[in-house]
C-alpha positions in Angstrom: 133.9 148.5 165.4 135.1 151.7 163.7 136.5 149.8 160.8 133.3 147.9 160.3 131.3 151.2 160.2 133.7 152.6 157.6 133.3 149.4 155.5 129.5 149.6 155.6 129.6 153.3 154.8 131.8 152.5 151.8 129.5 149.8 150.6 126.5 152.1 151.0 128.3 154.8 149.0 129.0 152.4 146.1 125.4 151.3 146.1 124.1 154.9 146.2 126.4 155.8 143.3 125.2 152.8 141.2 121.5 153.7 141.8 122.1 157.3 141.0 123.9 156.5 137.7 122.0 153.3 136.7 120.2 155.0 133.8 123.4 156.6 132.6 125.3 153.3 132.6 122.4 151.6 130.7 122.4 154.4 128.1 126.2 154.1 127.7 125.9 150.3 127.1 123.1 150.7 124.5 125.2 153.4 122.7 128.2 151.1 122.7 126.2 148.2 121.3 124.7 150.4 118.6 128.1 151.7 117.6 129.5 148.1 117.5 126.6 147.0 115.2 127.1 150.0 112.9 130.8 149.1 112.6 130.1 145.5 111.8 127.4 146.4 109.2 129.8 148.9 107.6 132.6 146.3 107.6 130.3 143.7 105.9 129.1 146.2 103.3 132.7 147.1 102.6 133.6 143.4 102.1 130.5 142.8 99.9 131.3 145.9 97.7 135.0 145.1 97.6 134.5 141.4 96.6 131.5 141.7 94.3 132.3 145.0 92.6 136.0 145.5 92.5 137.5 142.0 92.6 134.4 139.9 91.5 136.4 137.5 89.3 139.0 136.7 92.0 136.2 136.3 94.5 134.3 133.9 92.3 137.4 131.9 91.7 138.2 131.6 95.4 134.7 130.3 96.0 135.1 127.8 93.3 138.3 126.6 94.7 136.8 126.4 98.2 133.8 124.3 97.3 135.6 122.3 94.6 136.6 118.7 95.4 140.0 118.5 96.9 142.0 115.8 95.1 143.0 114.1 98.3 139.4 114.2 99.6 138.1 112.7 96.3 140.6 109.9 96.5 139.8 109.2 100.2 136.0 109.2 99.4 136.5 106.8 96.5 138.5 104.4 98.8 135.7 104.4 101.4 132.9 103.8 98.9 132.3 100.2 97.7 133.6 99.5 94.2 131.1 98.3 91.6 130.0 94.7 91.3 132.3 92.9 88.9 131.0 90.7 86.1 133.5 87.9 85.5 131.6 86.0 82.8 128.3 85.3 81.0 127.4 81.9 79.6 124.3 80.5 77.9 123.0 76.9 77.7 120.4 75.6 75.2 117.1 74.7 76.8 114.7 73.4 74.1 114.1 76.4 71.8 115.2 78.9 74.5 118.3 79.6 76.5 119.4 79.6 80.2 121.7 82.5 81.0 124.3 82.4 83.8 126.4 85.4 84.8 129.3 85.2 87.3 129.6 88.2 89.5 132.0 89.2 92.3 131.7 91.7 95.2 135.2 92.7 96.3 133.9 94.5 99.4 134.5 92.7 102.6 132.0 94.7 104.6 129.4 95.9 102.1 126.5 93.9 100.6 124.2 95.0 97.9 120.6 94.4 96.7 119.8 95.2 93.1 117.7 94.6 90.0 119.4 93.0 87.0 118.6 92.4 83.3 120.5 90.9 80.4 121.2 92.8 77.2 119.8 90.7 74.3 120.8 92.5 71.2 118.7 95.7 71.2 116.3 94.4 73.9 116.5 93.7 77.6 115.4 90.6 79.4 112.8 90.8 82.2 113.9 92.6 85.3 114.9 90.3 88.2 115.8 90.8 91.9 119.3 89.9 93.1 121.7 90.4 96.0 125.4 89.7 96.7 127.0 89.3 100.2 130.3 90.8 101.2 133.3 89.2 99.4 130.9 86.8 97.6 131.4 85.3 94.2 128.1 84.0 92.9 126.0 83.3 89.8 122.9 85.1 88.8 120.6 83.4 86.3 117.6 83.9 84.0 116.1 80.6 82.7 114.3 79.8 79.4 114.9 83.1 77.8 113.8 83.8 74.3 116.8 85.0 72.2 119.0 84.3 75.2 121.8 83.4 72.9 122.1 87.1 72.0 123.2 88.1 75.5 126.1 90.5 75.6 126.2 92.0 79.1 124.5 92.3 82.5 122.6 95.6 83.3 122.4 96.4 87.1 119.9 99.0 88.3 118.6 100.3 91.7 121.7 99.1 93.4 121.6 99.6 97.2 124.8 99.2 99.2 124.7 98.5 103.0 127.7 98.3 105.3 127.9 95.4 107.8 131.0 95.2 110.0 129.9 92.0 111.7 129.3 90.1 108.5 131.5 87.1 109.4 129.7 86.6 112.7 126.2 87.0 111.3 127.0 84.7 108.3 128.2 82.0 110.7 125.0 82.2 112.7 122.4 82.5 109.9 123.9 80.6 106.9 124.4 77.0 108.0 122.8 74.3 105.9 123.6 70.6 105.3 123.1 69.2 101.9 123.1 65.4 101.6 121.8 62.5 99.6 122.4 64.4 96.4 121.5 62.2 93.5 121.4 62.8 89.7 119.0 60.5 87.8 119.6 60.4 84.1 117.0 59.8 81.4 117.8 56.1 81.1 117.2 55.5 84.8 113.9 57.4 84.8 112.7 54.9 82.2 111.4 57.5 79.9 113.5 56.4 76.9 116.0 58.3 74.8 113.4 60.3 73.0 112.3 62.2 76.1 115.3 64.2 77.4 114.3 64.4 81.1 116.7 64.0 84.0 116.3 64.7 87.6 118.2 65.8 90.7 117.0 64.9 94.2 118.6 65.9 97.6 117.9 66.7 101.2 118.6 70.0 102.9 118.7 70.6 106.7 118.5 73.9 108.4 121.3 73.9 111.0 120.7 77.5 112.2 118.5 78.8 115.0 116.3 80.7 112.5 113.2 79.7 110.6 113.2 80.6 106.9 110.2 81.3 104.7 112.1 80.3 101.6 115.5 79.7 100.2 116.4 79.7 96.5 118.5 76.7 95.6 120.7 76.9 92.5 121.3 73.5 90.9 124.4 73.2 88.7 125.2 70.1 86.6 128.8 69.5 85.6 130.3 67.2 83.0 134.1 66.6 82.7 134.6 69.6 85.1 132.5 72.0 83.0 129.1 73.5 83.8 126.6 72.2 81.3 123.2 73.0 82.8 121.6 75.1 85.4 118.2 75.2 87.2 116.8 76.5 90.4 114.1 75.5 93.0 112.6 77.2 96.0 113.0 75.3 99.3 109.7 76.4 100.8 109.4 76.9 104.5 112.6 75.6 106.2 112.3 75.4 110.0 115.3 75.4 112.4 116.6 71.9 112.8 114.3 70.4 110.1 115.1 68.6 106.8 113.3 69.0 103.5 113.6 66.5 100.6 113.4 68.2 97.2 113.8 67.2 93.6 113.9 69.1 90.3 113.9 68.0 86.6 116.0 69.1 83.6 114.3 69.1 80.2 117.2 69.1 77.8 119.7 66.6 76.4 122.7 66.4 78.6 126.1 64.7 78.4 127.2 62.4 81.2 126.9 64.2 84.4 129.7 63.6 86.9 128.9 66.1 89.6 126.1 68.2 91.0 126.5 71.5 92.9 123.7 72.9 95.0 124.0 76.5 96.2 121.6 77.9 98.8 120.8 81.5 98.2 119.3 83.7 100.9 119.9 87.4 101.9 120.5 86.9 105.6 120.2 90.7 106.0 116.7 90.8 104.7 114.4 90.4 107.7 111.5 89.4 105.5 113.1 86.0 104.7 112.7 84.9 108.4 109.5 83.5 109.9 108.4 85.1 113.1 108.3 82.9 116.2 
């Protein structure tokens, strides 16, 4: 019991001392903080005067080196960014008094796709601006048909290029890009019964949508080949193409053509553009 009384007396003494010196302790803390602030301000002023006045040139150089691009970082950044769309060839085909232009392009990026505008350089002029896209790893053709002075084409001009990364491209492509093309038939001028003087031929085919998605429209690129060489190009919209449904389409060519031995039909649709799908 005596020990407990001494313990309580000791606690009471400490509490009494703290209450008596509370204001003094507070003033000491405030004074310490003020002194610390003064020291920090004085140190910063010293550094400012030292760097800007005495060693200004060295200071500016160190800042330049600090914010400048590190060579290793620049290389790493370049590796991570998608390379530019490659143009592998530009060809023209006579179409009456105008020309059809076909450019072959390639996207070497396995996980990046791009949407863009494109034009063809025609001497000093540019063709009309058109919308295009290219999927990851895709090789494709972009076209402009019945172009005045199209034979003057020299290069493709891309603008407003927007890159988007998609790591699940293979899976999405398998789900959303599945079409069956069948009953493809080329009908030359002679079979149409229009005579030799009217250079009109026709391609007909069926396309079935094997995906679970309903499409507002697909662009279908029609390529005619003779002796293994591309000799004519055209395109046709599919219109609404519902899941599991088949559409029958046909398109005419209005130019003299050699004997056609094969027809390629290439569906084009940006599967990452939500506006191409019909809502259920």
